[in-house]
N, C-alpha and C positions, 0 to 999 in steps of 0.2 A: 121146670123153673122157667118163669116168664124172663125174658131179656130186659135188662134195663133200659131205659131210653136214652139218647144220646144226649150230650151235655146241650143245655140251651145256648150256650154261647156258639156251638157248631150250629145248631139248627138256626139260629137267628142271624147268621152272617153267611149269605151263600158265596161260593166261588165263582169268579169271572172264569168263563171257559178261555182257553189260550187258542187262537186261530191256527189252522194248520199251514204251516209255511209253505210257499211255491219255492221253486228254483230260484236262486239268484240271478239277476240279469249279468249279461256278459260284461259291461262295464264297470260292475262291481268286483271282477276278478283280476283286474289288471289296469292299473292307472298308468296311460301312456305320458310322457313328456310333452310339454306344450312347446312346440317348434316357434310359435309366434315370440316366444320371450327368449329365444336364442338369437340375436340380432347379429349374426356373422355367417361368413361363407365356411371358413375352417378356422381352426384354432391358431393358425399361423396370425389371424388377425387381431387376436386379443394379447394385451400386454399380461406379461406375468405378474403373479400376486406376490407383493411383500409383505413380511411379517406374518402375523396370525390372523387370517381371515375366518370371520365367524366366531371370534373367541373373545368378545369384550371382557368378561368376568376374568379371563386369564391376563390379558394385558393390564387390566387395573391391578391385577394382584401383584404381577413382576414390577411394574411402576412403583408400587408401594415397597415392595421389598428391595428394590434397589436404590431408592431414594432416601431409606433410613438407614443411618451409620451406625445406630445402636445395635449392641451384640445380640445374637438370637435371632434377628429378623432375615434368616436365610429361608430358602425357598425349596418346597417339595413340589414338584410337577407330577400331577397325577393324570394317567390316561393309558389307554389300551395300546395304543401304536407307539411305541418307544422310538421308532425311527423317524416318525413324524413329528414326534415332540423335540426329539433332539435337534432336528433341522429348523424347527420353528423357533424354538427357545435361541438357538445361536443368532439366527437372523434379527428375532426382536431386541435380544441382549445387546447385539452389536449397535442396534439404532439406539437404545437407551443408554448405552455407555459413550456413545459418539462424544456426548457433550463433556465428559469427564476429561481432567487433565490426563496426560500419560503418565503411567506410573514409573516409580524410579528404577534405576539400575542397582542391582545388588551384586558386590564382589566379596570374595573372601582371600584375605591376605595372611601372611606369617604373624604369628605372635612371637616376637622374638624373647619375651620372658618366660612364655609357657608355650612351647612349639605344639603341644597336644591340643591346644585349644583355639585353633585359627580364629580370626577376628572378622567379623561381618561389618561391611561399610556400605552406606546406602549413598548414591549420586544421582543426580538428576538424569533424566532419560538421555541415553546416547552418550553419557560421558565414562561410561565404564570401560569401554573399549579404548577410549583416548588415554585414560590413565595408564591402562595395560600396556599401549603402544607408547608412551613416554617412558615409563618404567623399563621395558625392552630396550628401547634406545638407550636409555642411559647405561644400563648395564654392559651394552656392547660398546658404547663410548668408553666405559671405565675399561673394559678388557684390552682395550688398545692403549689408552692414555696412562693407565697405572704402570704396566711394565716398563713403557717407556721413560715414565718418570723415575722408577728405581732403579733403571739402568743408565740413567743419566750420570754425567761426569760430577756433579755437585752432590748427588745423594751419595756416589761411591766415594768420594773424596771423605765427605763427611763421617761416613761409617767407617772408613779406614783408621781415620783419626781416633774414632772412638775405641775401636778394637785395639789400634797400636798403644792408645793411652793406657788402657786398663790392662793389656798384655805386657807393657813395661813395667807396669807397677807390681805384677806378679813377679816377673823375672828379676827386678831389681831386689825385691825380698828374697828370693831364693838365692841371688848373687852374693848378696851381703852376707847370709847365714852361711854359705859354702866357703866365703873367705874366712870366716870366724872358725869355721870348723877345721880347715887346712892349717890355720895357725895353732891350732890345739892338739893337731895330730890326730884328726878325725875326718874320715871321708864320708860324704853322702852319696849314696848309690841309689840308681834307678832301677827296678827289678820289674819283672811281669806284675809281681803282686802288689807293687806299690814302691815306697821308699825304704831304705835301709841304712843304719849307720855302722860304720866300722872303724877300726884303728888303721892309721896311716903311717907312712913313713917315706919321706922323699918323694911324696906326691904318690904313692903307690900303697895299695891295699894290703895291709900285714895279715899273712895267712894265719888261720889260729894254732898251728903248731909254732909257729915263730913267736906269736904274741904270748903263748904259755910259758916260753924260756925266758921272757924278760923277767927282770928284779919285779918283786912283789911291790914294791912302792910305786914302780912306774906303771905297773898293770893297774894299780889302784887308781892312781891319777887318771890314767886314761880312761878307765870306765866312768869316773866323775864327768869327764868332759863328754863322754858318749852320752850319759843320762841327761846332762844339760841340752846338749845340741838336738836329741830326740824331743824333748819338752819344746824346745824353741820351733823345732821342724813342726811339730804338731800344732802349735800356734799360727804357724804360717800357712800350713794346709787349710786350716780351719778359715782362713781369712780368704782362701781361694773361691769358695762357693758364693761367698759375699760380692768377690770381684766379679764373678761371673754372673752373678744376679744384676750389678750394677751395669755391667756390659749389655745384658738382654734388656734391662728397663731402658738404657740409653738409647739402644737399636729401636725397641719398641716406640719409643717416645718421638725418635728420628722418622720410623715409619708413619707413626699416626700423624706428624707434621707434615710430612712429604704428601700422604694420602689426603689429607684434609683439603690441602691446597687443591687438589684436582677434583676432589668428591664435592666440595662445598660449589663449585662452579657449576658440576652436572647437576646437582639436586636443586640449585637455584632454579635451574631451567624448568624443572619438573614442578616446582612448587608456583610458579606464577599462573598458570591457567587454574590452579585449584586452591588459590589463596583464600576463597569464601566458603571453603569446606573445611571446617575446624578438624573434624575426623580425619581426613585425607590430609590435611598439613600435619596433624600428630604422628600419622602413620609414616608420612616420608620422613620425619624428623628421626622417629626411630630408626627408619632405614639409614639415614645418614649417619647415625651412632654406630650401626652394627656394621656398616661399610668399613669406619675408620678402624672399628676394633679388627675387623677380618679383611684388611686388606690383601693379606697373603694368599687369599683364595683367587685373586687374579693373576698370581705370578707363577710362572713355569718353575717346578721343582727339577734341577738337573738331576739327571741320571735316572729319574722316575719313569717307569714305564706304565703310561697311564692305561694302556689296553689291559695290563694285569689287574688293574683294581677294579673292585666291584661298581656297577654303574652309578650306585648311590655315592660314592666317594670321589667320583671323578671330577674335574674342574666344572665341567658344565652342568654337572647334577648339583654340585654346591651351590651355584649361583642360583639355583631355581627358587631359594629361599626368597630371593626379591622379586620374585614373578607375580604377578595379578591373574588370580582364578576369577574370570567375569563369569557368575553364576548365572545372572539373567542381565540382559540388555535389551532395548528397545528404541527404536528409531527416534530421536527427538522430532522429527517431522511427523510422525504418524499421529492421527488425532484419535483422541479416545482412549479408554482403558481397555486391556486385553480381555478378550473372550476365550476362555480355553475348554476344550472338550476332553474328558478322560475316559476312554473306553475300557481300559484295562486297569483300574485302581488298586494296584497292589501297594503294599506299604511302601517299597522304594519308589514306585512310581509316582505316588502322593507325596511323600516327604524328601524324597531326594536320597543319596546314597553316598557311601564313602568307599571308593574302588580300591584294589590292592595289586600290587604287581610281584610276581614271584621273584626273589633274589636270592642265589645261593641256597635254595631250600627253605627260604623264610618268605612270610608275606609282609612286604612294606608298603607305606603309604604316607602321602603329605597333603597339605590343604590344596595342592593343585588336583588331586584326584577326587575331589569333592562335587557331585554331580546334583543339578537342580531338578526337584520334582515338580509336578503339575502344580501344586499350591504355589510354589514359588513362581511359575511362570504366570498365575493368574493373580499374583499380588497386585492389589490396586484395582482390580476388576472383578471378573466373575468366572467360575468354574463350575462347569456342567458334568455330573456325573452318574453314571448308571449304577441306580440304587440296589439292583439284583446283584451285578457284579461286584460292586462294592460289599454287600452282607456275605458273599460267598467267602470272603476272607475276614473273618473275626479280627484279626490285628488291624487291618485297614481300617474298619469301622470303628475301632476303639480308638485308634491312632487320630482319627479324624475328629473324633468327639474330644480328645484330648486338646488338639490344636484349637479347637473352637473354644473351649473352655478358658485355655491360658492366653489366647491370642496371640499364640508364638508357633511356629514351624521349627520343631526339633528333629533333626535327622537322627533316627533310631535304627539300631542293628536289628535286624529279626532275629538273628542268632541269639540275642538275649533272652528272647521272649520263649524260646523252645529249648534252653539250656545248653545250647552247643558250647564247645570251647573254642575260641576264636583266638586270632592274633590281636596284639594291641591296636586300637584304633584310636580314630580322632573323636573329639567333643567338641564340634563346631559351634561357636556362637550361635544362639537361636536368631531367629529373623522374625519381627512382627508381622503376624498375619492380618492383611487388610485384604480380604476377598470376600465376595459373595459367593456363599456355596449354593449350588441348585441341584438337588438329586432328582432324578428322573425313574419313576417307577409306577406301578399298577396300584389300584385301589386296595386291594387284599394286602399288598405288603405296606401301604400307609397305615393301614387299620391295625395291623399286627405290631407295627412299631409303637404307634400310637399307644396300644394297649399294653404293650410288655417290656417297653425300653423306658425306663423312666427318665432318661436324659434327651429323648428324642423331641418331644415337644418344645424342650427349653432352647434348643437349638435351632429348630425349624418352624418359627412361628407363622409362616405365610404359606397357604396352600394355594397352588395354580391349579384348579381343576378343569381340565380340557374337556369339551363336550366330544364324545363319540358320534353323535348324531345330532341333527337338526331338523326342525320342522320344516316339512316339504311346501315351500311355497314358490312363487315366481321368482321372487328375489334369490333364495337359497339354490334353486335350480340354475341360475344365472352364475351363482357363487361356486358350485360344482364345476359348471363349465370352465370358469376360469380357473379352478384347481387341475382339471384334466389338461388345460392347455398349458399350464405351467409346467407340469409334469411331463408333458409331450415335447415341450422346448428344452427343458433341463435334461432330459434323458436322449435328446435329440432323435427322437421318434418322429413317424411321419405325422401331420397334420391331419387331424379328424375333421370330417365336414359334420354338418348339425345333424344329420341323421344318426351318425355314430356317436355324436356327444349325446343326444336325446336317449339311445340305447343305453349308454353307461349311466346316465342318468336314473334311468328306470332300474338300472341293476343296483345302483348306489340305494335305490328303495328297497329291493330284494335282500341285499346284505344287511340292511337295518332291520329285515323281518317287518316292514310296517310301510304299506303304500303311502302314509302321511308322514314318512320320515325318510331322512337320507343318511346315509354313513358319511362321516368325516375323516375315515380310516384311509390315509394317503396312499399308504402301502399297496391296499388292494386294488386301488384306482390306478395306481403307477405300473403294476405288474399287468393290468389289462390293457393298459394304453400301449405298452411294449410288444405284447402278444399279438393284439389286433393289427399293429402295424407291420408286424412279421408276416401275418396272413394276407394283408393288403399286397405287400411286396411280392407274396408267392403268387397273387394274381395279377401282378404286374401294374398295380394300381399306385398311383403318387400319394394320393389322399386315401386316408383310411374310411371307409363306409360302414354302414348299419351291420351289413353282412358280414363284414371282418370281425365287429365287436361279437357278433353272436357265435362265430365260428369259434374265436377265442374263448368265450364263455364255455361252449360245448366240449372244446378241446381240454380246458381244464378239469371239468368234471369228469370227462373220459379217462383221463390220464389217474383219477382217484377211484373209480366207480368199481373195482373189482370186488370188493366185500358187498357192494349192492347188488351186483350181479349173480354173486353165489347165493346170496338171500332169496332174491327173487325166482332163481332156478330151483330152490329146495322147494318153494310154494308150488311152482307150476309143475314139478315133476311128482307132487304129492309127498314127498318127505316131511313136509310141514302143512299141517292141514288147515287150509283155508276154503271156505266155501263162498262163491261171488253169484250164486244163484239159489232159489228155493227160500224155504222157511224153516226155521229149527226152534222147539221149545228150550229155554234156558241155555241161549247160545247167541253171542252177538261178535261182531267183528270190531275191536278195538283198534287204536292205532298208536304206535308209539315212534320215538326218534332216536337214530342210534347215531352217535357222534365218535368219528374214528380219526382224530387229527383234523385236517382241514375240510374232511369229508363229513357231511351231515345229511342222512336220507331217512325218509319215513318207510314204514313197513307196518301191515296189518298183523294183529296177533287175536288169536281166539280167545274169549274170555266165556267161561262155562259157570253155570250155577246149579246147585241141586237143594231141595228144601223139604222139610218134614215138619212136623209138629215137635216142638220143643220150648227151651226155656229161655227162648229170646237171644240166642247168641249166634253170630255171624261169624263163622269161621274164615279167616284169612289165610287160606294156605300157605301164601306165599310167605307170611310172617311166620308162619308156625316153623316152617324150615328155614328161617332167618335169611330168605331172599327178598323179603319186602323191606324197604326203608321206611323211615318213620313218616315222612309226608304221605307215602302210599298207605300206610296203616292209618293214619289221620282220615284219609278219605274214606275209607271203609267206616270207620266210626261215625263219621258225618252221615252217611248213607243209612247206617243203623238209626241216627236220630230221626232223619227223614221218615223212615217207615214207621217207626213208633208214633212221632207226633202226628202223621196224616191218617194212620189206619187203626191206633191202638191209644187214642188220647187220654183214656179213663183208667186202662188197665196195663198190666204187663204184655209184651209182644210174644204170642206162642208160637215161635218159630226158630228152628234150628237149620241153617244154611250153611253152605259152603261155596267158596268163591275161588276161583284159581284161572292164573294166565296159562293155559295150555302149552306143551312144549316150550315152557320158558326155562331156561337152564342158568341164567344169570341172574343178577340183582334187579328188582324191579322198584323204582323210585319216582315218586312224583304222584299228584292226584288227579292228572289229565284224563284217565281213564274212570274215574268214580262214577261218571254219568252213564258210561257202558256197563259197569258193574251194576248199577242200581237197575237198569234197564233188564239186565240178564235176570236178576232176582225176581223183579215184577213178573217177567215172562215165565220163569219157573214157578212162581207162586199162583198165577193166574191161568197157567197152562195154555197160555196164548203165543204162537209160534211168532219168531221176529225174522224179518227180511234179512237173508245173507247178503243180497245185491247191495246193502248199504253199509258204510263204516261209520263209526261215530266217535268224534273226541270232545273231550270237555270234563272239566269238573263241576262239582255240584255242591251247593250249601243246603243246610238243613230245612231250608225253606223250597227247596226244589227248584231254586234258579241255578240256569247253566252259566258258569264262570269261564272267563278266558283262559286259554293255555298257550304254550309255546310251540314254535314249529309248525303251525298251520299249515303252510305252504308245502313244507316236506312231507308231512303226514297224507295230505290230499294227493300229492304226485305219486306217494308211494302205493296208495290202494289203486290209483289210476292205473299204473304201469301193470298191474296185476290183472285188473280188469280188460286193459287194452290187449294184453297178451293172449287171453282166453277169448276176445271177442266181445266188444262193446255191444249191449242189447238196448241202450237206450233208458233202461230203467235203473241202472247203477248210479251210485254217487256217494257223497259224503255228508255226513250232518256234523256242523261245527257251532260252536257258539255264535250267536249274534255279535257280539262284542269282538269276535276276532275278523269280522268282515272288514274292518278297515286295515287288517295286517296283509290282506291277498294281493300277491304279486306273482301269480302262477305262470307256469311255462306255457309257451305258445300253443303246444299240442295240446294240453288240457282245456285251454281258454277256446281253442277252435272245436274241440270234441263238444263242449258245452254251448258253444254257439251253433253246432249242428244237431243238438238235441240227444247226442249219443252218450251225455254224461251230465252229471248235476251236482250242484252244490247247494246244500239245504242250511239255513241260518236260524238257530232256535234260541230262544230265552229261557224256556222252563222245560222242565222234564216232560211235562204232558204234551207237547209239540214234538217231541222226539219220540214217545211212545205212538203217537198216533201214525207218525212216518213209518216207523219199524212194523206196526202192527196191522195198520189198514184201518183201525177202528178208533172210534171217538174214545178220547181220554176220559173225558167226563168231570164236570165241575160238580160240588156239592151243592144241592138247590137248598130252597128255603126251609125243605123237611128235613135238611140233614143228611140227606141220602144221594148216592151217586146215581146216573142214569143208569136203567137197567141194559145190562150187557156191554156196559163201558169198561175200558181196562180197569179203572179204578174201583168200579162197582165188583168186578170179578176177582182183583186182589182182597178188596175188603171181605169179600165172601169167603174166599179161601181162607184167609186168616181167622175168621170167625170159627170156620170148622177146624181148623188147628185147635182153636182156642177150645171147643166144645169137646175135642178128642183129649185134650189135656185133663179137662174136667172129669171126663168119664174115667179115664185111666185112674186119676187121683181116688174118684170115688170108689172104683173096685178095689183100689189098693186099700183103701180105709176098711172096706167091708171084710177083706180077707184078713186083716190084722184083727179084727173084732172076733172073727171066728177062730 
């Protein structure tokens, strides 16, 4: 059967050949900092940086959030470096709130009508302690003045007159009745059980035996007298409580009159400085009324052992009802509104709490035991909260949202939410919430809240998104130098010379994973400043030099590199099979990155492929055993599309292939090895061996373009270490995507080996370039006749796939003939 001609579209459009790339020049492997842009001798010459350097978007967002008073315009600050964000936010917020007036003081005082609901009062900044001191002074004054007034001669005389008058009135009633009873032959007797009435004669009580011997008429007459006297006695006794009530009321009126004279003078002294505050005036007037009614609290009770009373009933404790609990107070001379940072946002730390004291086996409390939360302290200003810490306690997060919704700070007892039985507590007045809330968290947390918490975006309408990196320019290098100088001064570390700062700028690019970018993660730079200063001190240098920074970077890595050493030793000892010399068909060295905490390192991995004629299926063994992630599986499917599109544009791909990461026992994820997998397949199909002294990384699309990957520096260094340990031959190297060249910030030993010609980095943009490097043959571009050059890689692949197709047709023909027979 004659072969069908290739489609005219293929024949009409020849492919442009991809030139075989040479090794990258050394200057592409590492970008040094420009010393001419660092115009200082040491960092001691540089002033510290205020606010948020290099974050104009964040500064604008914070300015917007803090200047809008409407509800919901709270701020969520997004960034990777929480410590840096917290420090920066405090500095910027202090700057933006400096122009705002100081926030008011808040106090809690006794509610005399409902003691379980203490009243909250607001005063101008700094006046809360003044009121507390005035009330304390008044109470101390009354403790001395009132007893003296009640012990005075005038009070005692008037009280004696009241008691004598009412006592005489009662005695007179009894005397009149007693005389009447005696005249009628009846005696009124006092007994332990009360009063009794009995017959009498000559002033003496007649015994019952004698009385029974009297004539009946006389007995009857006396009994009548007794009944009448008993009724009159009952009436007289009924009048006694009324007389006693009159006595108490008269004495109470005297006490009020006497106390009021002293109390009025003391209260007026308190009122004068606060006459402009109606709420305070109303409270002090309530205190005046309660003092007059309870003046006896200030009096010593004779014969009473105060130490035997419970603490809550002693005189001093009883007078606490007139104290002032200053919840929040600010110095009236302080400029601006408060900026509060809450690092441990529990329910009590945010909203405040009511404390209790054990007294005789029970828990007691009062308004003086109300404690402020961070929202109280931030009222009128801003509070910065760690979002992750806040969300670890669901009660705190929900309570914060309730406070923002209501615009009030309500002290809540956590026991009520978890169903615990607690003692009776207080219900303090809510305090209006007038504070900007700034949550600090990472991007994933922000997006989760936005997606799953319906109230989140209603309360946090302003996003301050911190840049973790910045473009590397002369200006940004100078900015990072200032950041480094600021950290050195803040941590009291040794100053750094220009060479040390240049090395740290270069390390900032390495941390960013991009020679054209610089990290702004201050925490990493601060740690390096401190450690480099330590090694400078060990070398007895007053100023940190470049070699001290190198030492600190090396030591940081050495402390973490045990897993990397174990992995490298397994390869060098032949436990994990990796070839770095020779050629093999269907086998290539791929590169992966392992991340273990702060450690990230690259390592080579063997990728193999086996092929035969089949139905166009490429078996991803990693996926079949559920060790391959979805992105890795996507990469395998993409290379299947490339094979079909390039080599079988008209029909089915007659190929059955299997791909595997050899000696891989963990999950494989990502598509950065898809180029290596494709090259392994091309080798297995064509029978062309691949160089084992080269490793390759890169993802591929269906057109054969090599796409960038992450961790290029770590991957190169991982393969270099294996080659260096076995001995560099001058032919070894790594193939990377051309678009990853801009990311290279390689270690000094790798750069030096490349400069000496003992190692090489090759950058490719198409799979054909990588195939030429690994096979040593021309990849071949399809010509005007629709064919690849004879003997080229692509020609051999296409020929092999054609044989597979022919084998399938022959097998199908034989199967059909067998069925007919």
